[in-house]
C-alpha positions in Angstrom: -6.2 -4.5 114.5 -4.1 -2.2 112.3 -3.9 1.2 113.2 -5.7 2.5 110.0 -8.8 0.3 111.3 -8.3 1.7 115.0 -8.3 5.4 113.6 -11.3 4.7 111.3 -13.3 3.2 114.2 -12.5 6.2 116.7 -13.2 8.8 114.0 -16.6 7.1 113.1 -17.6 6.9 116.9 -16.5 10.5 117.3 -18.7 11.4 114.0 -21.6 9.6 115.5 -21.1 11.8 118.6 -21.1 15.1 116.5 -24.3 14.0 114.6 -26.2 13.1 117.7 -25.1 16.3 119.3 -26.1 18.4 116.5 -29.9 17.4 116.9 -29.7 18.7 120.5 -31.0 22.0 121.7 -28.0 24.5 121.5 -27.7 24.7 125.3 -26.8 21.1 125.5 -25.0 20.6 122.5 -21.4 21.8 124.2 -22.0 19.8 127.3 -23.0 16.3 125.1 -19.5 16.9 122.9 -17.4 17.8 126.0 -18.5 14.6 127.8 -17.2 12.4 124.8 -14.6 14.1 123.1 -11.6 16.1 124.9 -11.0 19.3 122.8 -7.3 19.6 121.4 -6.5 16.0 121.2 -6.3 14.2 118.0 -8.1 10.8 116.9 -4.4 9.5 116.9 -4.1 10.5 120.7 -7.4 8.8 121.5 -6.2 5.4 119.7 -3.0 5.4 121.7 -4.7 5.9 125.0 -7.2 3.3 123.9 -4.4 1.1 123.1 -3.1 1.4 126.3 -6.3 0.7 128.0 -7.0 -2.3 126.2 -3.4 -3.7 127.1 -5.0 -4.8 130.3 -6.8 -7.7 129.8 -9.4 -6.6 132.5 -10.5 -4.0 130.3 -10.7 -5.8 127.0 -14.6 -6.4 127.6 -15.3 -2.7 127.6 -17.2 -1.2 124.9 -15.7 1.5 122.7 -18.5 4.1 124.2 -17.3 3.3 127.8 -13.4 3.1 126.9 -13.8 6.5 124.8 -15.5 8.1 127.8 -12.7 6.9 130.1 -9.9 8.3 127.7 -11.8 11.6 127.4 -11.8 12.0 131.1 -8.2 10.9 131.2 -7.1 13.6 128.6 -9.0 16.1 130.1 -6.9 16.0 133.2 -9.7 17.0 135.5 -9.8 13.7 137.7 -6.9 12.4 140.1 -5.6 8.9 139.2 -7.8 7.5 142.1 -10.6 8.8 140.7 -10.0 7.5 137.2 -9.3 4.0 138.4 -12.6 4.2 140.2 -14.4 5.4 137.4 -12.8 2.5 135.4 -13.7 -0.2 138.1 -17.2 1.1 137.8 -17.3 0.7 133.9 -15.8 -3.1 134.5 -18.5 -3.7 137.0 -21.2 -2.5 134.7 -19.9 -4.9 131.9 -19.8 -7.9 134.4 -23.3 -7.0 135.5 -24.8 -7.1 132.0 -23.7 -10.6 131.3 
């Protein structure tokens, strides 16, 4: 997929999160946004991290919302590498269980 398409896709997802979050009560707004978008990172940073994630064939079935959430956790730097891998394994398993 061309980079411009990836940027548009990720930007569209982030815009959708912002629109949905804007309809929530104020006390929930930041929590929802922070769950899906790491502050201080560009769409380009997300595209780069998603490219890295999807290089592994095991991750290719992941849906964008799951992959984006994983990248958010990674960019925030609040989880260890082992915790991130455990989360990723759970995401992969959720896809397998849906089939």
